N, CA, C and O atoms as CSV, one atom per row, in Angstrom:
chain,resi,resn,atom,element,x,y,z
A,1,UNK,N,N,0.843,-1.191,0.000
A,1,UNK,CA,C,0.000,0.000,0.000
A,1,UNK,C,C,0.881,1.245,0.000
A,1,UNK,O,O,1.759,1.375,0.853
A,2,UNK,N,N,0.664,2.152,-0.933
A,2,UNK,CA,C,1.475,3.375,-0.992
A,2,UNK,C,C,1.346,4.196,0.293
A,2,UNK,O,O,0.257,4.356,0.844
A,3,UNK,N,N,2.465,4.700,0.742
A,3,UNK,CA,C,2.465,5.507,1.961
A,3,UNK,C,C,2.824,6.964,1.675
A,3,UNK,O,O,2.720,7.814,2.559
A,4,UNK,N,N,3.240,7.248,0.461
A,4,UNK,CA,C,3.635,8.604,0.073
A,4,UNK,C,C,2.935,8.971,-1.222
A,4,UNK,O,O,2.393,8.099,-1.902
A,5,UNK,N,N,2.939,10.235,-1.569
A,5,UNK,CA,C,2.222,10.676,-2.771
A,5,UNK,C,C,3.075,10.549,-4.026
A,5,UNK,O,O,4.303,10.607,-3.981
A,6,UNK,N,N,2.384,10.374,-5.142
A,6,UNK,CA,C,3.056,10.304,-6.432
A,6,UNK,C,C,3.732,11.643,-6.744
A,6,UNK,O,O,4.778,11.677,-7.393
A,7,UNK,N,N,3.136,12.737,-6.285
A,7,UNK,CA,C,3.738,14.058,-6.469
A,7,UNK,C,C,5.104,14.115,-5.791
A,7,UNK,O,O,6.052,14.676,-6.341
A,8,UNK,N,N,5.200,13.539,-4.606
A,8,UNK,CA,C,6.474,13.496,-3.883
A,8,UNK,C,C,7.501,12.665,-4.665
A,8,UNK,O,O,8.674,13.029,-4.744
A,9,UNK,N,N,7.047,11.554,-5.235
A,9,UNK,CA,C,7.932,10.710,-6.032
A,9,UNK,C,C,8.481,11.489,-7.224
A,9,UNK,O,O,9.684,11.473,-7.486
A,10,UNK,N,N,7.589,12.169,-7.943
A,10,UNK,CA,C,8.004,12.917,-9.130
A,10,UNK,C,C,8.982,14.031,-8.769
A,10,UNK,O,O,9.896,14.320,-9.543
A,11,UNK,N,N,8.808,14.657,-7.618
A,11,UNK,CA,C,9.737,15.695,-7.161
A,11,UNK,C,C,11.118,15.095,-6.866
A,11,UNK,O,O,12.142,15.696,-7.192
A,12,UNK,N,N,11.138,13.923,-6.255
A,12,UNK,CA,C,12.417,13.243,-5.981
A,12,UNK,C,C,13.125,12.876,-7.284
A,12,UNK,O,O,14.342,13.022,-7.396
A,13,UNK,N,N,12.365,12.401,-8.262
A,13,UNK,CA,C,12.912,12.046,-9.574
A,13,UNK,C,C,13.528,13.279,-10.226
A,13,UNK,O,O,14.656,13.229,-10.717
A,14,UNK,N,N,12.790,14.380,-10.229
A,14,UNK,CA,C,13.256,15.623,-10.846
A,14,UNK,C,C,14.558,16.115,-10.199
A,14,UNK,O,O,15.500,16.495,-10.895
A,15,UNK,N,N,14.597,16.103,-8.883
A,15,UNK,CA,C,15.798,16.564,-8.171
A,15,UNK,C,C,16.998,15.663,-8.453
A,15,UNK,O,O,18.117,16.144,-8.629
A,16,UNK,N,N,16.759,14.371,-8.495
A,16,UNK,CA,C,17.859,13.434,-8.749
A,16,UNK,C,C,18.420,13.630,-10.153
A,16,UNK,O,O,19.635,13.580,-10.347
A,17,UNK,N,N,17.548,13.853,-11.131
A,17,UNK,CA,C,18.010,14.081,-12.503
A,17,UNK,C,C,18.829,15.368,-12.567
A,17,UNK,O,O,19.881,15.396,-13.206
A,18,UNK,N,N,18.367,16.421,-11.922
A,18,UNK,CA,C,19.111,17.691,-11.918
A,18,UNK,C,C,20.496,17.519,-11.292
A,18,UNK,O,O,21.471,18.097,-11.773
A,19,UNK,N,N,20.586,16.731,-10.228
A,19,UNK,CA,C,21.883,16.478,-9.573
A,19,UNK,C,C,22.828,15.697,-10.475
A,19,UNK,O,O,24.045,15.867,-10.406
A,20,UNK,N,N,22.267,14.842,-11.318
A,20,UNK,CA,C,23.089,13.981,-12.180
A,20,UNK,C,C,23.274,14.520,-13.588
A,20,UNK,O,O,23.898,13.870,-14.427
A,21,UNK,N,N,22.744,15.690,-13.849
A,21,UNK,CA,C,22.881,16.315,-15.170
A,21,UNK,C,C,24.290,16.898,-15.310
A,21,UNK,O,O,24.824,17.486,-14.369
A,22,UNK,N,N,24.871,16.732,-16.470
A,22,UNK,CA,C,26.175,17.340,-16.738
A,22,UNK,C,C,26.103,18.012,-18.097
A,22,UNK,O,O,25.442,17.522,-19.012
A,23,UNK,N,N,26.773,19.114,-18.215
A,23,UNK,CA,C,26.773,19.908,-19.446
A,23,UNK,C,C,28.080,19.574,-20.157
A,23,UNK,O,O,29.146,19.969,-19.686
A,24,UNK,N,N,28.025,18.865,-21.268
A,24,UNK,CA,C,29.261,18.456,-21.944
A,24,UNK,C,C,30.150,19.664,-22.288
A,24,UNK,O,O,29.676,20.684,-22.788
A,25,UNK,N,N,31.429,19.516,-22.009
A,25,UNK,CA,C,32.393,20.588,-22.244
A,25,UNK,C,C,32.368,21.062,-23.697
A,25,UNK,O,O,32.397,22.265,-23.957
A,26,UNK,N,N,32.315,20.135,-24.631
A,26,UNK,CA,C,32.295,20.504,-26.053
A,26,UNK,C,C,31.069,21.361,-26.365
A,26,UNK,O,O,31.164,22.328,-27.120
A,27,UNK,N,N,29.920,21.011,-25.787
A,27,UNK,CA,C,28.689,21.783,-26.021
A,27,UNK,C,C,28.818,23.183,-25.435
A,27,UNK,O,O,28.364,24.159,-26.034
A,28,UNK,N,N,29.434,23.278,-24.267
A,28,UNK,CA,C,29.640,24.595,-23.645
A,28,UNK,C,C,30.561,25.451,-24.504
A,28,UNK,O,O,30.297,26.632,-24.732
A,29,UNK,N,N,31.647,24.842,-24.978
A,29,UNK,CA,C,32.607,25.585,-25.811
A,29,UNK,C,C,31.980,26.073,-27.115
A,29,UNK,O,O,32.335,27.137,-27.623
A,30,UNK,N,N,31.052,25.293,-27.648
A,30,UNK,CA,C,30.385,25.652,-28.900
A,30,UNK,C,C,29.216,26.608,-28.669
A,30,UNK,O,O,28.641,27.133,-29.622
A,31,UNK,N,N,28.870,26.831,-27.404
A,31,UNK,CA,C,27.762,27.721,-27.080
A,31,UNK,C,C,26.389,27.098,-27.274
A,31,UNK,O,O,25.397,27.809,-27.436
A,32,UNK,N,N,26.328,25.773,-27.257
A,32,UNK,CA,C,25.064,25.077,-27.454
A,32,UNK,C,C,24.190,25.190,-26.201
A,32,UNK,O,O,24.653,24.956,-25.084
A,33,UNK,N,N,22.937,25.547,-26.401
A,33,UNK,CA,C,21.944,25.573,-25.345
A,33,UNK,C,C,20.668,24.944,-25.891
A,33,UNK,O,O,20.449,24.926,-27.102
A,34,UNK,N,N,19.837,24.434,-25.005
A,34,UNK,CA,C,18.566,23.888,-25.451
A,34,UNK,C,C,17.905,23.045,-24.388
A,34,UNK,O,O,18.472,22.785,-23.327
A,35,UNK,N,N,16.690,22.623,-24.698
A,35,UNK,CA,C,15.914,21.754,-23.813
A,35,UNK,C,C,15.536,20.502,-24.584
A,35,UNK,O,O,14.965,20.576,-25.672
A,36,UNK,N,N,15.858,19.358,-24.012
A,36,UNK,CA,C,15.460,18.083,-24.588
A,36,UNK,C,C,14.317,17.549,-23.724
A,36,UNK,O,O,14.391,17.581,-22.496
A,37,UNK,N,N,13.267,17.062,-24.373
A,37,UNK,CA,C,12.147,16.473,-23.632
A,37,UNK,C,C,12.251,14.963,-23.779
A,37,UNK,O,O,12.237,14.421,-24.884
A,38,UNK,N,N,12.355,14.302,-22.638
A,38,UNK,CA,C,12.586,12.863,-22.604
A,38,UNK,C,C,11.456,12.181,-21.845
A,38,UNK,O,O,10.986,12.681,-20.823
A,39,UNK,N,N,11.031,11.041,-22.356
A,39,UNK,CA,C,10.074,10.184,-21.675
A,39,UNK,C,C,10.830,8.924,-21.283
A,39,UNK,O,O,11.581,8.362,-22.081
A,40,UNK,N,N,10.623,8.485,-20.041
A,40,UNK,CA,C,11.293,7.261,-19.609
A,40,UNK,C,C,10.407,6.476,-18.659
A,40,UNK,O,O,9.521,7.015,-17.995
A,41,UNK,N,N,10.682,5.189,-18.622
A,41,UNK,CA,C,9.895,4.251,-17.836
A,41,UNK,C,C,10.633,3.946,-16.535
A,41,UNK,O,O,11.815,3.603,-16.546
A,42,UNK,N,N,9.922,4.074,-15.415
A,42,UNK,CA,C,10.466,3.659,-14.121
A,42,UNK,C,C,9.790,2.338,-13.767
A,42,UNK,O,O,8.564,2.250,-13.709
A,43,UNK,N,N,10.606,1.318,-13.531
A,43,UNK,CA,C,10.090,-0.005,-13.193
A,43,UNK,C,C,9.779,-0.075,-11.695
A,43,UNK,O,O,10.173,0.801,-10.926
A,44,UNK,N,N,9.075,-1.121,-11.302
A,44,UNK,CA,C,8.613,-1.287,-9.918
A,44,UNK,C,C,9.730,-1.131,-8.888
A,44,UNK,O,O,9.518,-0.560,-7.818
A,45,UNK,N,N,10.915,-1.640,-9.212
A,45,UNK,CA,C,12.033,-1.582,-8.254
A,45,UNK,C,C,12.825,-0.279,-8.332
A,45,UNK,O,O,13.840,-0.128,-7.652
A,46,UNK,N,N,12.363,0.670,-9.165
A,46,UNK,CA,C,13.035,1.965,-9.262
A,46,UNK,C,C,14.031,2.075,-10.408
A,46,UNK,O,O,14.521,3.165,-10.704
A,47,UNK,N,N,14.332,0.955,-11.054
A,47,UNK,CA,C,15.257,1.008,-12.186
A,47,UNK,C,C,14.583,1.666,-13.383
A,47,UNK,O,O,13.356,1.695,-13.483
A,48,UNK,N,N,15.405,2.194,-14.292
A,48,UNK,CA,C,14.895,2.802,-15.515
A,48,UNK,C,C,14.770,1.742,-16.595
A,48,UNK,O,O,15.682,0.940,-16.801
A,49,UNK,N,N,13.633,1.743,-17.283
A,49,UNK,CA,C,13.425,0.850,-18.419
A,49,UNK,C,C,13.747,1.595,-19.700
A,49,UNK,O,O,14.863,2.080,-19.882
A,50,UNK,N,N,12.768,1.685,-20.586
A,50,UNK,CA,C,12.960,2.367,-21.866
A,50,UNK,C,C,13.097,3.873,-21.685
A,50,UNK,O,O,12.514,4.462,-20.774
A,51,UNK,N,N,13.875,4.481,-22.567
A,51,UNK,CA,C,14.069,5.933,-22.587
A,51,UNK,C,C,13.872,6.391,-24.033
A,51,UNK,O,O,14.419,5.797,-24.962
A,52,UNK,N,N,13.077,7.464,-24.212
A,52,UNK,CA,C,12.820,7.989,-25.548
A,52,UNK,C,C,12.959,9.506,-25.548
A,52,UNK,O,O,12.508,10.180,-24.622
A,53,UNK,N,N,13.585,10.032,-26.588
A,53,UNK,CA,C,13.626,11.485,-26.776
A,53,UNK,C,C,12.338,11.860,-27.516
A,53,UNK,O,O,12.109,11.426,-28.645
A,54,UNK,N,N,11.500,12.675,-26.860
A,54,UNK,CA,C,10.248,13.115,-27.478
A,54,UNK,C,C,10.468,14.355,-28.334
A,54,UNK,O,O,9.855,14.509,-29.391
A,55,UNK,N,N,11.348,15.237,-27.868
A,55,UNK,CA,C,11.662,16.458,-28.617
A,55,UNK,C,C,13.130,16.790,-28.406
A,55,UNK,O,O,13.576,16.976,-27.274
A,56,UNK,N,N,13.861,16.863,-29.479
A,56,UNK,CA,C,15.292,17.141,-29.430
A,56,UNK,C,C,15.567,18.581,-29.010
A,56,UNK,O,O,14.760,19.486,-29.227
A,57,UNK,N,N,16.721,18.755,-28.407
A,57,UNK,CA,C,17.195,20.101,-28.063
A,57,UNK,C,C,17.696,20.824,-29.309
A,57,UNK,O,O,17.899,22.038,-29.307
A,58,UNK,N,N,17.888,20.050,-30.365
A,58,UNK,CA,C,18.482,20.584,-31.579
A,58,UNK,C,C,19.955,20.211,-31.703
A,58,UNK,O,O,20.588,20.447,-32.732
A,59,UNK,N,N,20.486,19.621,-30.632
A,59,UNK,CA,C,21.894,19.215,-30.600
A,59,UNK,C,C,21.990,17.789,-30.060
A,59,UNK,O,O,21.581,17.513,-28.932
A,60,UNK,N,N,22.527,16.901,-30.868
A,60,UNK,CA,C,22.664,15.503,-30.478
A,60,UNK,C,C,23.436,15.354,-29.169
A,60,UNK,O,O,23.086,14.520,-28.335
A,61,UNK,N,N,24.473,16.148,-28.988
A,61,UNK,CA,C,25.309,16.041,-27.791
A,61,UNK,C,C,24.504,16.370,-26.523
A,61,UNK,O,O,24.720,15.749,-25.482
A,62,UNK,N,N,23.582,17.337,-26.600
A,62,UNK,CA,C,22.756,17.672,-25.442
A,62,UNK,C,C,21.666,16.620,-25.219
A,62,UNK,O,O,21.334,16.305,-24.076
A,63,UNK,N,N,21.116,16.083,-26.295
A,63,UNK,CA,C,20.123,15.013,-26.167
A,63,UNK,C,C,20.743,13.806,-25.460
A,63,UNK,O,O,20.139,13.226,-24.558
A,64,UNK,N,N,21.948,13.438,-25.878
A,64,UNK,CA,C,22.642,12.298,-25.255
A,64,UNK,C,C,22.964,12.580,-23.795
A,64,UNK,O,O,22.877,11.679,-22.960
A,65,UNK,N,N,23.336,13.823,-23.471
A,65,UNK,CA,C,23.621,14.188,-22.080
A,65,UNK,C,C,22.356,14.100,-21.227
A,65,UNK,O,O,22.424,13.727,-20.056
A,66,UNK,N,N,21.209,14.439,-21.804
A,66,UNK,CA,C,19.941,14.304,-21.087
A,66,UNK,C,C,19.610,12.852,-20.788
A,66,UNK,O,O,19.190,12.520,-19.679
A,67,UNK,N,N,19.798,11.996,-21.770
A,67,UNK,CA,C,19.574,10.560,-21.576
A,67,UNK,C,C,20.522,10.023,-20.513
A,67,UNK,O,O,20.119,9.243,-19.649
A,68,UNK,N,N,21.766,10.437,-20.577
A,68,UNK,CA,C,22.772,9.985,-19.604
A,68,UNK,C,C,22.417,10.434,-18.186
A,68,UNK,O,O,22.652,9.695,-17.231
A,69,UNK,N,N,21.858,11.629,-18.038
A,69,UNK,CA,C,21.450,12.119,-16.717
A,69,UNK,C,C,20.392,11.200,-16.109
A,69,UNK,O,O,20.412,10.934,-14.907
A,70,UNK,N,N,19.483,10.721,-16.932
A,70,UNK,CA,C,18.454,9.806,-16.437
A,70,UNK,C,C,19.071,8.470,-16.048
A,70,UNK,O,O,18.750,7.919,-14.995
A,71,UNK,N,N,19.944,7.951,-16.882
A,71,UNK,CA,C,20.602,6.677,-16.575
A,71,UNK,C,C,21.418,6.772,-15.287
A,71,UNK,O,O,21.407,5.849,-14.474
A,72,UNK,N,N,22.123,7.880,-15.102
A,72,UNK,CA,C,22.951,8.069,-13.908
A,72,UNK,C,C,22.114,8.248,-12.642
A,72,UNK,O,O,22.602,8.038,-11.531
A,73,UNK,N,N,20.858,8.635,-12.815
A,73,UNK,CA,C,19.965,8.857,-11.682
A,73,UNK,C,C,19.313,7.575,-11.175
A,73,UNK,O,O,18.748,7.554,-10.082
A,74,UNK,N,N,19.387,6.524,-11.953
A,74,UNK,CA,C,18.790,5.240,-11.597
A,74,UNK,C,C,19.678,4.502,-10.601
A,74,UNK,O,O,20.903,4.565,-10.713
A,75,UNK,N,N,19.088,3.801,-9.626
A,75,UNK,CA,C,17.663,3.578,-9.452
A,75,UNK,C,C,16.999,4.720,-8.680
A,75,UNK,O,O,17.620,5.389,-7.854
A,76,UNK,N,N,15.724,4.913,-8.980
A,76,UNK,CA,C,14.891,5.853,-8.244
A,76,UNK,C,C,14.267,5.099,-7.067
A,76,UNK,O,O,14.430,3.883,-6.969
A,77,UNK,N,N,13.561,5.791,-6.176
A,77,UNK,CA,C,12.883,5.070,-5.087
A,77,UNK,C,C,11.902,4.039,-5.652
A,77,UNK,O,O,11.434,4.169,-6.783
A,78,UNK,N,N,11.601,3.025,-4.856
A,78,UNK,CA,C,10.673,1.974,-5.297
A,78,UNK,C,C,9.282,2.560,-5.501
A,78,UNK,O,O,8.778,3.317,-4.671
A,79,UNK,N,N,8.681,2.197,-6.613
A,79,UNK,CA,C,7.344,2.704,-6.946
A,79,UNK,C,C,6.291,2.316,-5.915
A,79,UNK,O,O,5.353,3.075,-5.673
A,80,UNK,N,N,6.436,1.144,-5.306
A,80,UNK,CA,C,5.402,0.638,-4.388
A,80,UNK,C,C,5.177,1.546,-3.177
A,80,UNK,O,O,4.133,1.461,-2.530
A,81,UNK,N,N,6.143,2.411,-2.866
A,81,UNK,CA,C,5.961,3.353,-1.762
A,81,UNK,C,C,5.057,4.510,-2.152
A,81,UNK,O,O,4.560,5.222,-1.280
A,82,UNK,N,N,4.835,4.711,-3.446
A,82,UNK,CA,C,4.133,5.887,-3.940
A,82,UNK,C,C,2.875,5.591,-4.753
A,82,UNK,O,O,1.986,6.438,-4.844
A,83,UNK,N,N,2.790,4.404,-5.342
A,83,UNK,CA,C,1.664,4.097,-6.229
A,83,UNK,C,C,1.473,2.585,-6.323
A,83,UNK,O,O,2.366,1.806,-5.988
A,84,UNK,N,N,0.288,2.190,-6.787
A,84,UNK,CA,C,0.011,0.766,-7.010
A,84,UNK,C,C,0.535,0.301,-8.364
A,84,UNK,O,O,0.561,-0.898,-8.642
A,85,UNK,N,N,0.953,1.241,-9.206
A,85,UNK,CA,C,1.422,0.895,-10.548
A,85,UNK,C,C,2.720,0.093,-10.481
A,85,UNK,O,O,3.554,0.293,-9.598
A,86,UNK,N,N,2.862,-0.808,-11.429
A,86,UNK,CA,C,4.082,-1.625,-11.500
A,86,UNK,C,C,5.167,-0.946,-12.328
A,86,UNK,O,O,6.349,-1.262,-12.196
A,87,UNK,N,N,4.757,-0.012,-13.179
A,87,UNK,CA,C,5.715,0.803,-13.914
A,87,UNK,C,C,5.046,2.129,-14.229
A,87,UNK,O,O,3.820,2.237,-14.246
A,88,UNK,N,N,5.867,3.128,-14.474
A,88,UNK,CA,C,5.358,4.473,-14.661
A,88,UNK,C,C,6.181,5.170,-15.726
A,88,UNK,O,O,7.411,5.162,-15.670
A,89,UNK,N,N,5.505,5.779,-16.703
A,89,UNK,CA,C,6.194,6.581,-17.707
A,89,UNK,C,C,6.216,8.027,-17.225
A,89,UNK,O,O,5.188,8.562,-16.808
A,90,UNK,N,N,7.365,8.646,-17.283
A,90,UNK,CA,C,7.537,10.028,-16.843
A,90,UNK,C,C,8.107,10.832,-18.002
A,90,UNK,O,O,8.985,10.364,-18.725
A,91,UNK,N,N,7.603,12.036,-18.167
A,91,UNK,CA,C,8.083,12.950,-19.213
A,91,UNK,C,C,8.748,14.136,-18.515
A,91,UNK,O,O,8.132,14.796,-17.678
A,92,UNK,N,N,10.011,14.402,-18.865
A,92,UNK,CA,C,10.732,15.513,-18.240
A,92,UNK,C,C,11.459,16.358,-19.279
A,92,UNK,O,O,12.006,15.837,-20.251
A,93,UNK,N,N,11.455,17.667,-19.059
A,93,UNK,CA,C,12.322,18.528,-19.860
A,93,UNK,C,C,13.667,18.652,-19.137
A,93,UNK,O,O,13.705,18.831,-17.919
A,94,UNK,N,N,14.748,18.559,-19.875
A,94,UNK,CA,C,16.081,18.761,-19.297
A,94,UNK,C,C,16.707,19.904,-20.080
A,94,UNK,O,O,16.941,19.807,-21.284
A,95,UNK,N,N,16.973,20.994,-19.356
A,95,UNK,CA,C,17.440,22.225,-19.990
A,95,UNK,C,C,18.929,22.437,-19.747
A,95,UNK,O,O,19.437,22.250,-18.642
A,96,UNK,N,N,19.600,22.830,-20.804
A,96,UNK,CA,C,21.020,23.166,-20.738
A,96,UNK,C,C,21.153,24.640,-21.092
A,96,UNK,O,O,20.912,25.038,-22.232
A,97,UNK,N,N,21.541,25.455,-20.100
A,97,UNK,CA,C,21.727,26.894,-20.308
A,97,UNK,C,C,23.116,27.270,-19.819
A,97,UNK,O,O,23.507,26.915,-18.707
A,98,UNK,N,N,23.852,27.980,-20.645
A,98,UNK,CA,C,25.214,28.361,-20.277
A,98,UNK,C,C,25.227,29.208,-19.012
A,98,UNK,O,O,26.171,29.107,-18.228
A,99,UNK,N,N,24.227,30.030,-18.787
A,99,UNK,CA,C,24.191,30.883,-17.599
A,99,UNK,C,C,24.008,30.091,-16.310
A,99,UNK,O,O,24.223,30.627,-15.223
A,100,UNK,N,N,23.613,28.817,-16.415
A,100,UNK,CA,C,23.403,27.981,-15.225
A,100,UNK,C,C,24.571,27.041,-14.930
A,100,UNK,O,O,24.508,26.250,-13.989
A,101,UNK,N,N,25.631,27.123,-15.728
A,101,UNK,CA,C,26.776,26.231,-15.541
A,101,UNK,C,C,27.477,26.602,-14.242
A,101,UNK,O,O,27.842,27.756,-14.016
A,102,UNK,N,N,27.657,25.578,-13.385
A,102,UNK,CA,C,28.378,25.805,-12.130
A,102,UNK,C,C,29.858,25.934,-12.405
A,102,UNK,O,O,30.397,25.278,-13.296
A,103,UNK,N,N,30.494,26.766,-11.653
A,103,UNK,CA,C,31.946,26.935,-11.795
A,103,UNK,C,C,32.651,25.655,-11.336
A,103,UNK,O,O,32.316,25.078,-10.301
A,104,UNK,N,N,33.608,25.239,-12.109
A,104,UNK,CA,C,34.358,24.035,-11.777
A,104,UNK,C,C,35.606,24.405,-10.989
A,104,UNK,O,O,36.185,25.481,-11.139
A,105,UNK,N,N,35.991,23.446,-10.134
A,105,UNK,CA,C,37.250,23.673,-9.433
A,105,UNK,C,C,37.154,23.709,-7.977
A,105,UNK,O,O,38.163,23.896,-7.296
């Protein structure tokens, strides 16, 4: 029986993806910015299943970095704590903006 809300789950997913997002150095040097919209499946145990790019950022390197952020964020919390569903498709925008790049070092 779920003990937490699905909204809470989605917020945890979003935060984890943001923490695991990286802006490829080559894309930064080229001045590439954009938002990739990705749909991905979260399995019952929190692992990621299928991942699909729904809308490209316009740059393959940023699209791949968005997919990688999702893969690096897995596993997510177990779905059974939040919903009765055995799997869940989630759609997220992942934005790459040069003004948001954290200073390295």
